[in-house]
ROZATI-562907 format. One record per atom (N, C-alpha, C): x, y negated, z negated; atom name; residue number from 1; residue in one letter. Coordinates in steps of 0.2 Angstrom, whole numbers, plus 5000, padded with zeros to 4 digits. Each point is the difference from the previous one (the first is absolute). Example, Ala and Ser with C-alpha at 12.3 -4.5 7.8 and 13.67 -1.06 7.14 Angstrom:
2
[rec [5066; 5028; 4961]; 'N'; 1; 'a']
[rec [4996; 4994; 5000]; 'CA'; 1; 'a']
[rec [5004; 4994; 5000]; 'C'; 1; 'a']
[rec [4998; 4995; 5004]; 'N'; 2; 's']
[rec [5004; 4994; 4999]; 'CA'; 2; 's']
[rec [4996; 4995; 4997]; 'C'; 2; 's']
This chain:
64
[rec [6032; 4314; 4824]; 'N'; 1; 'x']
[rec [5004; 5002; 5006]; 'CA'; 1; 'x']
[rec [4994; 5005; 5003]; 'C'; 1; 'x']
[rec [4998; 5003; 4998]; 'N'; 2; 'x']
[rec [4993; 5006; 5002]; 'CA'; 2; 'x']
[rec [4995; 4994; 5002]; 'C'; 2; 'x']
[rec [4999; 4997; 4998]; 'N'; 3; 'x']
[rec [4995; 4996; 5000]; 'CA'; 3; 'x']
[rec [5002; 4996; 5008]; 'C'; 3; 'x']
[rec [5005; 4997; 5002]; 'N'; 4; 'x']
[rec [5001; 4996; 5006]; 'CA'; 4; 'x']
[rec [4999; 5006; 5004]; 'C'; 4; 'x']
[rec [5005; 5006; 5000]; 'N'; 5; 'x']
[rec [4997; 5005; 5006]; 'CA'; 5; 'x']
[rec [4996; 5001; 5001]; 'C'; 5; 'x']
[rec [4995; 5001; 4995]; 'N'; 6; 'x']
[rec [4993; 5003; 5001]; 'CA'; 6; 'x']
[rec [4995; 4997; 5005]; 'C'; 6; 'x']
[rec [5003; 4991; 4998]; 'N'; 7; 'x']
[rec [4995; 4996; 5004]; 'CA'; 7; 'x']
[rec [5002; 4998; 5007]; 'C'; 7; 'x']
[rec [5009; 5002; 4997]; 'N'; 8; 'x']
[rec [5003; 5000; 5010]; 'CA'; 8; 'x']
[rec [4995; 5006; 5005]; 'C'; 8; 'x']
[rec [5002; 5005; 4996]; 'N'; 9; 'x']
[rec [4997; 5005; 5002]; 'CA'; 9; 'x']
[rec [4990; 5001; 5005]; 'C'; 9; 'x']
[rec [4997; 4997; 4995]; 'N'; 10; 'x']
[rec [4993; 4998; 5002]; 'CA'; 10; 'x']
[rec [5001; 4995; 5005]; 'C'; 10; 'x']
[rec [5002; 4994; 4998]; 'N'; 11; 'x']
[rec [5000; 4994; 5004]; 'CA'; 11; 'x']
[rec [5002; 5004; 5010]; 'C'; 11; 'x']
[rec [5006; 5004; 4999]; 'N'; 12; 'x']
[rec [5004; 5005; 5007]; 'CA'; 12; 'x']
[rec [4992; 5003; 5001]; 'C'; 12; 'x']
[rec [4998; 5005; 4998]; 'N'; 13; 'x']
[rec [4995; 5004; 4999]; 'CA'; 13; 'x']
[rec [4995; 4994; 5004]; 'C'; 13; 'x']
[rec [4998; 4997; 4996]; 'N'; 14; 'x']
[rec [4993; 4995; 5004]; 'CA'; 14; 'x']
[rec [5002; 4997; 5006]; 'C'; 14; 'x']
[rec [5006; 5000; 5003]; 'N'; 15; 'x']
[rec [5003; 4995; 5005]; 'CA'; 15; 'x']
[rec [5000; 5007; 5007]; 'C'; 15; 'x']
[rec [5001; 5004; 4996]; 'N'; 16; 'x']
[rec [5000; 5008; 5006]; 'CA'; 16; 'x']
[rec [4992; 5001; 5002]; 'C'; 16; 'x']
[rec [4997; 4999; 4996]; 'N'; 17; 'x']
[rec [4992; 5001; 5000]; 'CA'; 17; 'x']
[rec [4996; 4996; 5002]; 'C'; 17; 'x']
[rec [5004; 4996; 5000]; 'N'; 18; 'x']
[rec [4994; 4991; 5003]; 'CA'; 18; 'x']
[rec [4999; 5001; 5007]; 'C'; 18; 'x']
[rec [4995; 5000; 5005]; 'N'; 19; 'x']
[rec [5000; 4997; 5006]; 'CA'; 19; 'x']
[rec [4995; 4994; 5002]; 'C'; 19; 'x']
[rec [5003; 4998; 5002]; 'N'; 20; 'x']
[rec [4996; 4992; 5004]; 'CA'; 20; 'x']
[rec [4996; 5003; 5008]; 'C'; 20; 'x']
[rec [4994; 4997; 4998]; 'N'; 21; 'x']
[rec [4996; 5002; 5004]; 'CA'; 21; 'x']
[rec [4998; 4994; 5003]; 'C'; 21; 'x']
[rec [5000; 4998; 5008]; 'N'; 22; 'x']
[rec [4998; 4993; 5004]; 'CA'; 22; 'x']
[rec [4994; 5002; 5004]; 'C'; 22; 'x']
[rec [4997; 4996; 5002]; 'N'; 23; 'x']
[rec [4993; 5000; 5004]; 'CA'; 23; 'x']
[rec [5000; 4990; 4999]; 'C'; 23; 'x']
[rec [4998; 5003; 5008]; 'N'; 24; 'x']
[rec [4998; 4993; 5004]; 'CA'; 24; 'x']
[rec [4993; 5000; 4999]; 'C'; 24; 'x']
[rec [4998; 4994; 5001]; 'N'; 25; 'x']
[rec [4992; 4998; 4996]; 'CA'; 25; 'x']
[rec [4996; 5000; 5006]; 'C'; 25; 'x']
[rec [5002; 5003; 5007]; 'N'; 26; 'x']
[rec [4994; 5002; 5006]; 'CA'; 26; 'x']
[rec [4999; 5008; 4997]; 'C'; 26; 'x']
[rec [5003; 5003; 4999]; 'N'; 27; 'x']
[rec [5001; 5006; 4996]; 'CA'; 27; 'x']
[rec [4991; 5000; 4996]; 'C'; 27; 'x']
[rec [4998; 4998; 4996]; 'N'; 28; 'x']
[rec [4995; 4998; 4997]; 'CA'; 28; 'x']
[rec [4995; 4995; 5002]; 'C'; 28; 'x']
[rec [5001; 4996; 5005]; 'N'; 29; 'x']
[rec [4994; 4999; 5003]; 'CA'; 29; 'x']
[rec [4995; 5003; 5004]; 'C'; 29; 'x']
[rec [4993; 4998; 4999]; 'N'; 30; 'x']
[rec [4997; 5004; 5005]; 'CA'; 30; 'x']
[rec [4994; 4998; 4995]; 'C'; 30; 'x']
[rec [4995; 5006; 5004]; 'N'; 31; 'x']
[rec [4993; 5001; 4997]; 'CA'; 31; 'x']
[rec [5001; 5007; 4995]; 'C'; 31; 'x']
[rec [4997; 5002; 4994]; 'N'; 32; 'x']
[rec [5001; 5006; 4998]; 'CA'; 32; 'x']
[rec [4992; 5003; 4998]; 'C'; 32; 'x']
[rec [4998; 5006; 5000]; 'N'; 33; 'x']
[rec [4994; 5002; 4998]; 'CA'; 33; 'x']
[rec [5000; 5005; 4995]; 'C'; 33; 'x']
[rec [4996; 5000; 4995]; 'N'; 34; 'x']
[rec [5000; 5004; 4997]; 'CA'; 34; 'x']
[rec [5001; 5009; 5002]; 'C'; 34; 'x']
[rec [5002; 5003; 4999]; 'N'; 35; 'x']
[rec [4999; 5007; 5003]; 'CA'; 35; 'x']
[rec [4993; 5004; 4998]; 'C'; 35; 'x']
[rec [4999; 4999; 4993]; 'N'; 36; 'x']
[rec [4995; 5000; 4995]; 'CA'; 36; 'x']
[rec [4993; 4996; 5002]; 'C'; 36; 'x']
[rec [4995; 5003; 5004]; 'N'; 37; 'x']
[rec [4994; 4996; 5001]; 'CA'; 37; 'x']
[rec [4996; 5002; 4996]; 'C'; 37; 'x']
[rec [5001; 5002; 4995]; 'N'; 38; 'x']
[rec [4994; 4998; 4993]; 'CA'; 38; 'x']
[rec [5004; 4998; 4993]; 'C'; 38; 'x']
[rec [5005; 4999; 5004]; 'N'; 39; 'x']
[rec [5006; 4994; 4994]; 'CA'; 39; 'x']
[rec [4991; 4995; 4996]; 'C'; 39; 'x']
[rec [5004; 4999; 4994]; 'N'; 40; 'x']
[rec [4996; 4994; 4997]; 'CA'; 40; 'x']
[rec [5003; 4994; 5000]; 'C'; 40; 'x']
[rec [5007; 5001; 5002]; 'N'; 41; 'x']
[rec [5006; 4992; 4998]; 'CA'; 41; 'x']
[rec [5000; 4998; 5007]; 'C'; 41; 'x']
[rec [5006; 4998; 5003]; 'N'; 42; 'x']
[rec [5001; 4997; 5004]; 'CA'; 42; 'x']
[rec [4999; 5003; 5008]; 'C'; 42; 'x']
[rec [4999; 5000; 5005]; 'N'; 43; 'x']
[rec [5000; 5001; 5003]; 'CA'; 43; 'x']
[rec [5003; 4999; 5007]; 'C'; 43; 'x']
[rec [5000; 4994; 4999]; 'N'; 44; 'x']
[rec [5004; 4996; 5008]; 'CA'; 44; 'x']
[rec [5006; 4995; 4996]; 'C'; 44; 'x']
[rec [5008; 5001; 5003]; 'N'; 45; 'x']
[rec [5002; 4995; 4999]; 'CA'; 45; 'x']
[rec [5003; 4997; 5009]; 'C'; 45; 'x']
[rec [5001; 4992; 4998]; 'N'; 46; 'x']
[rec [5002; 4997; 5007]; 'CA'; 46; 'x']
[rec [5006; 4995; 4998]; 'C'; 46; 'x']
[rec [5006; 5003; 5002]; 'N'; 47; 'x']
[rec [5007; 4998; 4998]; 'CA'; 47; 'x']
[rec [5002; 4997; 5004]; 'C'; 47; 'x']
[rec [5002; 4994; 5000]; 'N'; 48; 'x']
[rec [5002; 4994; 5005]; 'CA'; 48; 'x']
[rec [5008; 4999; 4998]; 'C'; 48; 'x']
[rec [5005; 4998; 5004]; 'N'; 49; 'x']
[rec [5005; 4996; 4998]; 'CA'; 49; 'x']
[rec [5001; 4994; 5003]; 'C'; 49; 'x']
[rec [5008; 4996; 4996]; 'N'; 50; 'x']
[rec [5001; 4993; 5005]; 'CA'; 50; 'x']
[rec [5006; 4999; 4996]; 'C'; 50; 'x']
[rec [5006; 5003; 5004]; 'N'; 51; 'x']
[rec [5006; 4997; 4996]; 'CA'; 51; 'x']
[rec [5001; 5007; 4996]; 'C'; 51; 'x']
[rec [5001; 4996; 4994]; 'N'; 52; 'x']
[rec [5001; 5004; 4991]; 'CA'; 52; 'x']
[rec [4994; 5002; 4997]; 'C'; 52; 'x']
[rec [4994; 4996; 5001]; 'N'; 53; 'x']
[rec [4993; 5000; 4997]; 'CA'; 53; 'x']
[rec [4996; 5006; 5003]; 'C'; 53; 'x']
[rec [4997; 5004; 4997]; 'N'; 54; 'x']
[rec [4995; 5005; 5001]; 'CA'; 54; 'x']
[rec [4993; 4995; 4998]; 'C'; 54; 'x']
[rec [4995; 5003; 5004]; 'N'; 55; 'x']
[rec [4992; 4997; 4997]; 'CA'; 55; 'x']
[rec [4995; 5006; 5001]; 'C'; 55; 'x']
[rec [4998; 5001; 4995]; 'N'; 56; 'x']
[rec [4996; 5005; 4999]; 'CA'; 56; 'x']
[rec [4992; 5000; 4999]; 'C'; 56; 'x']
[rec [4995; 5003; 5006]; 'N'; 57; 'x']
[rec [4995; 4998; 4998]; 'CA'; 57; 'x']
[rec [4997; 5008; 4996]; 'C'; 57; 'x']
[rec [4995; 5003; 4994]; 'N'; 58; 'x']
[rec [5000; 5006; 5002]; 'CA'; 58; 'x']
[rec [4993; 4998; 4999]; 'C'; 58; 'x']
[rec [4995; 5004; 5000]; 'N'; 59; 'x']
[rec [4992; 5003; 5000]; 'CA'; 59; 'x']
[rec [4999; 5007; 4998]; 'C'; 59; 'x']
[rec [4996; 4999; 4996]; 'N'; 60; 'x']
[rec [4998; 5006; 4995]; 'CA'; 60; 'x']
[rec [4994; 5002; 5001]; 'C'; 60; 'x']
[rec [4997; 5007; 4997]; 'N'; 61; 'x']
[rec [4993; 5002; 5000]; 'CA'; 61; 'x']
[rec [4997; 4999; 4993]; 'C'; 61; 'x']
[rec [4995; 4996; 5001]; 'N'; 62; 'x']
[rec [4997; 4997; 4993]; 'CA'; 62; 'x']
[rec [4993; 5005; 5001]; 'C'; 62; 'x']
[rec [4998; 5002; 4992]; 'N'; 63; 'x']
[rec [4994; 5003; 4999]; 'CA'; 63; 'x']
[rec [4995; 4995; 4994]; 'C'; 63; 'x']
[rec [4995; 4997; 5001]; 'N'; 64; 'x']
[rec [4997; 4996; 4995]; 'CA'; 64; 'x']
[rec [4996; 5004; 4994]; 'C'; 64; 'x']
């Protein structure tokens, strides 16, 4: 009985704390530049969308 009560309480608390986030794909589309000009990683992202699909192109800074 205690186990069932504990399980029900945990499930109820999870539902209370759970929040859903919705974002439209067009909120992510655009040209994104890295704020750090001295980065050795990704410098630019270009994100475009069509329907429910996203296309991502990434450019990085390389040091030979």
